[in-house]
C-alpha positions, 0 to 999 in steps of 0.5 A: 661498794664491795670495791672497798673490801680489804682496801687500805684507806688513809684518812687525813683530817685538817682543821675545820668544823667539817671535821665532826663528819670524819667519824661518820666517814670512818664508820662508812669506810668500815662498813664497806670493808676497808681498813682505815687508819687516820692522820690528823693535824693539830687544829683538827684535834680542836674539832674531834678527839683522836679517841673517837677516831681510834674507837671507830677505826680500830687503830691508833690515830697518827698526829705528830711527825716527830714522835719517836714511838711513832717512827719506830712503828707506823711512821710517816713512811710506812703510813705513805706505803701502807695506803691503797689510797690517801683521802683527806677530808676535810681539806682546809683552805690552809692545808691546801695551800701548804700542799700546793707549795709542797710543804712538809711541816706536819705528819699529814703534808709529809705523808702527802709528799711521800705517798705513791697512792692515789689521792682524793681531796674533799674541800671544806671551808666558807664559800668566799674562801673557796671562790678566792682566786688563791685557792683556786690557783692552788687547786689548779697547781695541785690538779696540774702537778698530780693529774689523774693521780689526784681526785677532787670530791666536792665541795658541795653547796648549801648553808654553811656554819657561818650562815653563808650559802654556796659552795664550800661544804664538805661532801657527805660521807656517802658521797665521798665513800662512793667517790673513793670506791669508784677510784678502784675501778678502772674499766680497763678490762671490762668484761675480759675473762682473766685466769690468774694462778697464785701461791705454791703447789705441794707435792705428796711424798706421804700422807705427812710430808710434801715438796713445796716452796716459799710462795705466800701467794700475796702477788697473785692475790693482788693481781687478781683484785686488781684485774677484778677492780679493772672490770674483769671477770676473774677466776683465781686458781690458788694453791694453799696459801694462808690468805682469804679468797677475795670477793667478786671472783671465782676462787678454785682451791688446789693442792698439786701441780696436776690439780692446778693443770686440770683446773687451769684446762677447764678454763681454756674455752673462755680464758682471754688473759692467763696470768701465771704467778703461781710457784708451781713444783717443777718436780713431784715424787714418782710415787706417793706412799700410802702410809708414813715413811718411818726412819729406818735408815740415815738416808732416804732417796726419792725419785722425782719426775717432772710436772707438766708445764701449765704455763706452756700448756696454756700458751700452746692451746688451740686459741691461746689466751694472752699469756703472761708468766712470772719468773722468780730468779736468783741470778741473771734475771733478765736473761733467764726471763727472756729466754722463758718468754721466747721458749714458752711463746708467751706475750709477757713475762714478769721477773724479779730477783727473789735472792733479795729478801726484802721482795718477793716471797712473803714480803709486802713489797716487791720490785719486778721487770717486765718484758715483751716482744723483742725489746719490750721492757718496763721496770718497776721500782720497789712498792707495795704489792697491791700498788705494783699489782695495779701497775702490772694490770694497767700494762697487761691491759695496754698490751692486750688491747694492742693485740686485740 
């Protein structure tokens, strides 16, 4: 169940006796390493208290659409953007009907309409209600509208609270969590060796000072996790960042551009896809002072020399991997990105405008343009970096498979 480690799961709870299982569901998701937030309908609060779910999730429970305090903090749009996956369990017949009609009359339905995250529905209702043609029509409508974006979990068969027996019971928490975990494994890169570089490099001036940049490493780490979840064998080569090493991959910590180059070269014999998200310093001091430089004058001159180009080195290998570069630009984004794509003989390049402070460095969101070949292009609008990473890995896998 390691697919859920550090995943953001938004749990929606609607009214029904099965809501009592939501407590165990939150506990199981948390045990698997997920970060869980809860959205409840008013009728759900008749069956289980927000306080219980707050204690289990470690977060305030959200239930009011028109709550000024909530909208100033984690409002409905922020909740929709926050989630890596939106799980609704239990999903009552009434809620399914409202979702099918596109209603947004409470917090849960509004988040459903606003989210780009994958959605899992775990229906729970009387067996006759589940068999009713209108319910089945609503389910079919939701499936047609959302396609692979929506996964139906259950319902299960068995004895129900009313005494009836048949399909309609909400699936057990363990089953739901297992199905949710499977949503994060695509198999698109099953068995493929992927090397990802991430973060900045630090080029030492003396034992105290260094040259670096604003890269946080968030995009690279998200890419590495998305590649892992697509079934790849991932090596993450990371500059100095304040991020925990992701699980189920090899993480190599480096400091300077020369360190990163050496680590990348060690992967050349097995690397099949090389994704260079790292913001490697173009220059480094010609010499590193042994001791701290003292302030003896008002001016200090440094001689800088150019660092080796890691991306070009990997692309020029005897058996080059499928090489993906990243270009952080402040102007003429497409021009500079396509020039880099051609000049460095890359298979693909991902470009973004870092002059926009709402995306890129240190932000949890990003918007990029991807270029390949002579005229290949795909634009990705502003979204959470984790969600963007999944979309990028899908595109990289598609183009990699076309060439192999």
